[in-house]
N, C-alpha and C positions, 0 to 999 in steps of 0.2 A: 600210791606207787607199788609195783612189787620189788622187792630186791633181796637178794639173798645175804644174810648175815650168819656170822658164825655163832649169834647166841641163840639162833632158832634151832629147835630139834626137828628134824625130819624122819618123816615117815614112810617107807617104802610099800604102797601094798603090792603083795608078791602075785596075785591073781590079774588076768585080763579084765579089764575095764570097758564097758561100752562108752566110747566117746560123745554119745548123745545125750549122755548125762549132763545135766547144768550142776549148778550149786546147791539145789535141793537133792537131788539125786546123789552126788558126791558126799554131801554131808550126812545121807544116811549111810553110806560105805564106811565113813570115819567112825560112827557110832556104832554100828552094829558088828562090824568085819574087824575094824582094828581096836575097837575098845576104846576111844579117845574122844575129847570132846572137841567138837569142831569150831569153837570158838575160845579155843586155848592159848592162840597165837603159834602154835606148831603148824607146819607145811605138811601138807599130805600129797604124795606123789602116785600118781596113776597112770598106766601104759595100756595101750589096746592090747589085742591077741598077734595082731601083725609086728607089732614093735615098732610102729613108723609116727605114733601119735602119742604125746605125753599132755598130762594135765596136771598141775601143782595146785592145789588148794590152800588158800591161807587167809586167816582172820586177822585183819587191822584194824585200829580204832575205827569203828563208824561202820562196819560192812566187811564182806568177803571180796577177796581178791582171787582172779582164776587165771592162771598163766597156761596158755596152751600154745603147744609147738608141732606143726605136720611137716615133715621130712617130704622133700618132694622126689628122693631115692634113699636107698639104704635104709638100715633099721638103727634103732637105739641099741647098744650091747649093755645089757643090764648084767648087775651082780645075780648069783644064784642064792636064792634064801629060801629057806624053809617054812618061814612065816613074815608077816610084816614085821618090820626092823627098823631100827634109827639108823641114819646114814649120817654120816659127816659133812659138813657143807663141800667139802674137796671132793667127795664122790659123787654130790648133787651136780657140781658145776662140770666135773667130767662126763657125767651122762646127759646134761641138758646140751651141751656146747662142742663136746669132743669123741663121743662115744657113738658116732656114726659109721656105720660099716656099709661103704656101697659095695654092691655085689661083687663077691670074690676078692674085695680090698679090705682086709680088717685092718684096723689102726691097733696095733698091740700095747700101744702106751695104756689104754684105759684096763688093760689087762692086768699090767704092772702095778698101777694103783689100787686094783680090786684087792691082788695079792699083798701088796703090801700094809693091808687094812684087814688082813683076814678073811677075805669074801673070794670066792671061784670066778 
C-alpha cells in the first residue's frame, strides 16, 4: 500500500518524463539521472512535459509501488529547481493534492508553501 510518510525522503526529478515508462524505465532514471538506488526506500517523483500527469516510485518490502495520477483538467504547479532535489513531505502532499491550476485559475496557496520552504 502506498502511503506518504514524513520518514521517507522524496526526490523530485526536474526534467519531463515519458509517462509510458513503467517500473523498469523509472528505475533506470533513478539510477542514471538522480544517482540513487531505486530500492533505497525513498520516493521518486516524475512529471510529464504537459504537467498533467505525475508518477511516484517507491520500494516497499517485497516490491515496487507506483502511484500514478492524471488530471482531467489543469496542471500541477511545481517548484522551480535547478536539479533533482529532496522535497519535504508537506510539499509532496501539496503537489499531489492541492497544486492544481485549472486554466486561468491558479491556487496561490501552493506558491506560499514553496516560498516558505525556499522554493520559487
